[in-house]
C-alpha positions in Angstrom: 3.5 24.1 -15.2 0.9 23.8 -12.3 -0.5 20.9 -14.3 2.6 19.2 -14.6 3.0 19.1 -10.9 -0.4 17.6 -10.5 0.2 14.8 -13.0 1.5 12.1 -10.9 -1.4 12.6 -8.4 -3.9 12.2 -11.1 -2.1 9.2 -12.4 -2.2 7.5 -9.1 -5.9 8.4 -8.5 -6.7 6.7 -11.9 -4.7 3.7 -11.2 -5.8 2.8 -7.9 -8.5 5.4 -6.6 -9.5 3.3 -3.4 -6.0 3.1 -2.1 -5.2 6.8 -3.0 -8.3 8.2 -1.5 -7.7 6.0 1.6 -4.1 7.3 1.9 -5.5 10.9 1.6 -8.1 10.2 4.1 -5.6 8.6 6.6 -3.4 11.7 6.0 -6.1 14.2 6.8 -7.3 12.4 9.7 -3.8 11.9 11.0 -4.2 8.2 11.3 -1.2 6.1 12.6 -1.0 3.1 10.7 1.1 1.2 13.2 -1.6 1.7 15.9 -4.9 -0.3 16.6 -7.6 -0.6 15.3 -6.1 0.5 11.9 -3.2 -2.0 12.2 -5.4 -5.0 12.9 -7.7 -3.9 10.0 -4.8 -3.6 7.7 -3.5 -7.0 8.8 -6.9 -8.5 8.1 -6.9 -7.1 4.6 -3.6 -8.3 3.8 -4.2 -11.8 5.0 -7.6 -12.0 2.9 -5.9 -10.5 -0.2 -2.5 -11.8 0.0 -2.9 -15.4 -0.9 -1.1 -16.9 -4.3 -3.3 -18.3 -6.9 -0.6 -20.8 -8.1 0.1 -22.3 -4.4 3.8 -21.4 -4.5 5.3 -19.6 -1.5 6.1 -16.0 -2.0 9.7 -14.9 -2.1 9.5 -13.1 1.1 8.7 -16.1 2.8 12.3 -17.5 2.5 13.5 -14.7 4.9 15.4 -11.5 4.3 16.7 -10.6 1.0 19.7 -8.6 0.0 19.2 -5.6 -2.3 21.9 -3.3 -3.6 21.2 0.5 -4.1 23.5 2.2 -6.3 
């Protein structure tokens, strides 16, 4: 009952604890992720960890892609 409702939170906490706790902290502190200095820090983190190991361009570099939602 109550434990069934907490299961998704616990699973995300176990999978990615740093990201989960960062999201909780930003929610508690009411940080807006689209304002500085948070935005610039997130951009730096994305640029340092977003590289491809195989050297090919990511699919999003080809421009917008269409998706269909049923």
